[in-house]
MARBA-14651 format. One record per residue (C-alpha): residue in one letter; z, x, y. Coordinates in nm, 3 decimals, decimal comma, m for minus. Each point is the difference from the previous one (the first is absolute). Example, Ala and Ser with C-alpha at 12.3 -4.5 7.8 and 13.67 -1.06 7.14 Angstrom:
# MARBA-14651
KOLVEX   resn        c3        c1        c2
KOLVEX      A     0,780     1,230    m0,450
KOLVEX      S    m0,066     0,137     0,344
***
This chain:
# MARBA-14651
KOLVEX   resn        c3        c1        c2
KOLVEX      M    m1,847     1,836    m0,460
KOLVEX      Q    m0,233    m0,294    m0,069
KOLVEX      T     0,199    m0,086    m0,313
KOLVEX      R     0,321    m0,006     0,204
KOLVEX      N    m0,163    m0,229     0,257
KOLVEX      I    m0,114    m0,239    m0,272
KOLVEX      R     0,345     0,005    m0,161
KOLVEX      A     0,165    m0,067     0,337
KOLVEX      F    m0,238    m0,289     0,068
KOLVEX      V     0,064    m0,154    m0,343
KOLVEX      F     0,377     0,015     0,031
KOLVEX      T    m0,010    m0,126     0,359
KOLVEX      A    m0,209    m0,298    m0,109
KOLVEX      L     0,225    m0,053    m0,303
KOLVEX      F     0,315    m0,034     0,209
KOLVEX      A    m0,180    m0,218     0,253
KOLVEX      A    m0,089    m0,229    m0,292
KOLVEX      L     0,360     0,015    m0,126
KOLVEX      F     0,121    m0,113     0,343
KOLVEX      I    m0,244    m0,292    m0,003
KOLVEX      V     0,113    m0,109    m0,347
KOLVEX      M     0,367     0,025     0,093
KOLVEX      S    m0,072    m0,202     0,315
KOLVEX      M    m0,115    m0,285    m0,221
KOLVEX      I     0,345    m0,023    m0,161
KOLVEX      A     0,188    m0,210     0,256
KOLVEX      I     0,316    m0,209    m0,003
KOLVEX      R     0,046    m0,238     0,289
KOLVEX      L     0,347    m0,102     0,116
KOLVEX      S     0,086    m0,302     0,209
KOLVEX      L     0,213     0,205     0,239
KOLVEX      T    m0,282     0,233     0,111
KOLVEX      P    m0,377    m0,028     0,056
KOLVEX      V    m0,038     0,360    m0,121
KOLVEX      P    m0,064     0,011    m0,377
KOLVEX      I     0,177     0,244    m0,228
KOLVEX      T    m0,265     0,232    m0,147
KOLVEX      L    m0,027     0,338    m0,169
KOLVEX      Q    m0,194     0,142     0,293
KOLVEX      T     0,276     0,240     0,102
KOLVEX      L     0,026     0,137    m0,354
KOLVEX      A    m0,376     0,062    m0,001
KOLVEX      V     0,029     0,178     0,336
KOLVEX      I     0,279     0,225    m0,132
KOLVEX      L    m0,192     0,075    m0,322
KOLVEX      A    m0,305     0,100     0,204
KOLVEX      G     0,221     0,240     0,194
KOLVEX      I     0,148     0,141    m0,319
KOLVEX      F    m0,324     0,075    m0,181
KOLVEX      L    m0,239     0,074     0,288
KOLVEX      T    m0,013     0,273     0,261
KOLVEX      P     0,095    m0,111     0,354
KOLVEX      R    m0,360    m0,038     0,116
KOLVEX      N    m0,109    m0,199    m0,304
KOLVEX      A     0,317    m0,210    m0,002
KOLVEX      F    m0,073    m0,104     0,358
KOLVEX      L    m0,368    m0,067    m0,072
KOLVEX      S     0,071    m0,210    m0,310
KOLVEX      L     0,196    m0,256     0,206
KOLVEX      F    m0,205     0,033     0,317
KOLVEX      S    m0,320    m0,079    m0,191
KOLVEX      V     0,154    m0,323    m0,131
KOLVEX      I     0,095    m0,105     0,353
KOLVEX      V    m0,350     0,071     0,132
KOLVEX      L    m0,166    m0,193    m0,282
KOLVEX      A     0,240    m0,291     0,045
KOLVEX      A    m0,061     0,000     0,375
KOLVEX      V    m0,372    m0,056    m0,052
KOLVEX      G     0,072    m0,301    m0,218
KOLVEX      L     0,070     0,103    m0,359
KOLVEX      P     0,295    m0,199    m0,145
KOLVEX      L     0,206     0,301    m0,108
KOLVEX      F     0,348    m0,107     0,113
KOLVEX      N     0,114    m0,262    m0,248
KOLVEX      G    m0,338    m0,168     0,028
KOLVEX      H    m0,007     0,023     0,380
KOLVEX      G    m0,212     0,208     0,232
KOLVEX      G    m0,163     0,006     0,341
KOLVEX      L     0,109     0,142     0,331
KOLVEX      S     0,208    m0,308     0,080
KOLVEX      Y     0,212     0,059    m0,311
KOLVEX      I     0,036     0,374     0,063
KOLVEX      L     0,119    m0,076     0,353
KOLVEX      G     0,224    m0,285    m0,115
KOLVEX      Y     0,378    m0,003    m0,026
KOLVEX      T     0,003     0,258    m0,281
KOLVEX      G    m0,233     0,235     0,190
KOLVEX      G     0,276     0,243     0,092
KOLVEX      F     0,082     0,052    m0,367
KOLVEX      I    m0,367     0,029    m0,096
KOLVEX      F    m0,075     0,269     0,256
KOLVEX      S     0,309     0,195    m0,102
KOLVEX      F    m0,111     0,034    m0,364
KOLVEX      P    m0,235     0,302     0,042
KOLVEX      F     0,267     0,184     0,197
KOLVEX      V     0,271    m0,083    m0,254
KOLVEX      A    m0,225     0,135    m0,278
KOLVEX      L    m0,066     0,311     0,208
KOLVEX      L     0,372     0,063     0,057
KOLVEX      V     0,083    m0,058    m0,366
KOLVEX      S    m0,270     0,249    m0,101
KOLVEX      L     0,128     0,262     0,243
KOLVEX      A     0,358    m0,050    m0,124
KOLVEX      V    m0,100     0,014    m0,367
KOLVEX      G    m0,202     0,315     0,063
KOLVEX      K     0,311     0,168     0,143
KOLVEX      L     0,239    m0,137    m0,262
KOLVEX      L    m0,215     0,109    m0,294
KOLVEX      K     0,045     0,358     0,117
KOLVEX      A     0,380    m0,026     0,000
KOLVEX      S     0,211     0,133    m0,285
KOLVEX      F     0,202    m0,323    m0,039
KOLVEX      V    m0,296    m0,189    m0,151
KOLVEX      K     0,102     0,139    m0,339
KOLVEX      R     0,338    m0,172     0,022
KOLVEX      G    m0,056    m0,359    m0,110
KOLVEX      V     0,274    m0,206     0,170
KOLVEX      L    m0,003     0,197     0,325
KOLVEX      S    m0,378    m0,016     0,014
KOLVEX      F     0,006    m0,376    m0,054
KOLVEX      I     0,256    m0,055     0,276
KOLVEX      I    m0,186     0,215     0,252
KOLVEX      F    m0,336    m0,157    m0,074
KOLVEX      F     0,157    m0,347     0,024
KOLVEX      I     0,150     0,079     0,342
KOLVEX      V    m0,330     0,141     0,125
KOLVEX      F    m0,215    m0,287    m0,126
KOLVEX      E     0,242    m0,263     0,126
KOLVEX      A     0,032     0,164     0,343
KOLVEX      I    m0,376     0,036     0,045
KOLVEX      S    m0,074    m0,354    m0,121
KOLVEX      L     0,246    m0,132     0,258
KOLVEX      L    m0,215     0,159     0,271
KOLVEX      A    m0,254    m0,279    m0,059
KOLVEX      Y     0,244    m0,236     0,168
KOLVEX      V    m0,002     0,200     0,325
KOLVEX      P    m0,345    m0,132     0,102
KOLVEX      G     0,014    m0,302    m0,231
KOLVEX      I     0,296    m0,183     0,155
KOLVEX      P    m0,106     0,035     0,368
KOLVEX      W    m0,355    m0,103    m0,092
KOLVEX      M     0,132    m0,312    m0,172
KOLVEX      M     0,220    m0,078     0,300
KOLVEX      N    m0,301     0,023     0,232
KOLVEX      V    m0,242    m0,205    m0,214
KOLVEX      L     0,243    m0,275    m0,106
KOLVEX      G     0,222     0,002     0,306
KOLVEX      F     0,309     0,074    m0,210
KOLVEX      S     0,324     0,139     0,133
KOLVEX      L     0,120     0,328    m0,151
KOLVEX      P     0,265    m0,169    m0,222
KOLVEX      K    m0,254    m0,253    m0,128
KOLVEX      A    m0,261     0,270    m0,063
KOLVEX      L     0,253     0,208    m0,195
KOLVEX      A     0,110    m0,304    m0,200
KOLVEX      T    m0,362    m0,085    m0,074
KOLVEX      G    m0,172     0,336    m0,039
KOLVEX      F     0,274     0,241    m0,104
KOLVEX      V     0,308    m0,143    m0,173
KOLVEX      P    m0,187    m0,179    m0,285
KOLVEX      F    m0,173     0,326    m0,094
KOLVEX      I     0,291     0,247    m0,009
KOLVEX      V     0,075    m0,039    m0,371
KOLVEX      G    m0,369     0,008    m0,092
KOLVEX      D    m0,056     0,318     0,200
KOLVEX      A     0,294     0,164    m0,178
KOLVEX      L    m0,143    m0,097    m0,340
KOLVEX      K    m0,340     0,138     0,097
KOLVEX      A     0,163     0,327     0,108
KOLVEX      V     0,183     0,016    m0,336
KOLVEX      T    m0,329    m0,058    m0,186
KOLVEX      A    m0,185     0,261     0,207
KOLVEX      S     0,280     0,253    m0,052
KOLVEX      A    m0,002    m0,053    m0,377
KOLVEX      V    m0,379     0,036    m0,011
KOLVEX      T     0,015     0,320     0,205
KOLVEX      I     0,267     0,164    m0,213
KOLVEX      A    m0,175    m0,097    m0,324
KOLVEX      L    m0,346     0,113     0,110
KOLVEX      I     0,066     0,309     0,213
KOLVEX      P    m0,241     0,228    m0,197
KOLVEX      Y    m0,279    m0,258     0,023
KOLVEX      I     0,066    m0,066     0,369
KOLVEX      R    m0,028     0,370     0,074
KOLVEX      R    m0,321     0,023    m0,202
KOLVEX      I    m0,160    m0,296     0,176
KOLVEX      R     0,099     0,117     0,346
KOLVEX      D    m0,114     0,356    m0,071
KOLVEX      G    m0,330    m0,135    m0,126
KOLVEX      M    m0,069    m0,151     0,343
KOLVEX      Q     0,097     0,305     0,201
KOLVEX      S    m0,217     0,291     0,106
KOLVEX      R     0,036     0,329    m0,187
KOLVEX      S     0,178     0,163     0,297
KOLVEX      A     0,252    m0,287     0,017
KOLVEX      I     0,072     0,032    m0,373
KOLVEX      Q     0,053     0,375     0,030
KOLVEX      S     0,238    m0,058     0,292
KOLVEX      S     0,189    m0,264    m0,199
KOLVEX      A     0,023     0,228    m0,303
KOLVEX      S     0,136     0,281     0,216
KOLVEX      T     0,264    m0,230     0,147
KOLVEX      N     0,104    m0,123    m0,345
KOLVEX      A     0,030     0,356    m0,122
KOLVEX      M     0,220     0,095     0,295
KOLVEX      T     0,215    m0,309    m0,055
KOLVEX      S     0,055     0,077    m0,368
KOLVEX      E     0,107     0,360     0,066
***
């Protein structure tokens, strides 16, 4: 049990670090104050490889550390930044990772994961749909902080990122399909023995 806890902690910290690194890669456009980053891809990858609890904690820990002043979001930190115009997106990240992890856990038990093209399409749809949920709190938050109208907020905080989100979903889908055995091994390594036995039983029933 202690080994599993250590393994879970290491992987949780690893994906928190991956998110921080990907936050540093930013492209700024003149038409929006929100930079294009790889944050969403890091969030999805955390959900793919980690169990729901650890996926949530990996992103939540980054937010907490940034809130107390560490410059973890593209060199920025502090409560004022966390509560700034991108705050709605930031606070959605742990929940997006959690939802991705729950979805991946269910999908990995399905029989279609052995069929390459179908698997890719389904994972793409799931990752894209869940990543779009970040805009549900993100756009209203931006409207409130910056005083934007809904059309202006969508033009600023949504439209410029549609293509990028699709590309991130494609990348995440390809990674998932290519690394399914390793993803299962990593996730199982963080679960309790009873959870693994339950998962194994479900997989056996699915394959029959």
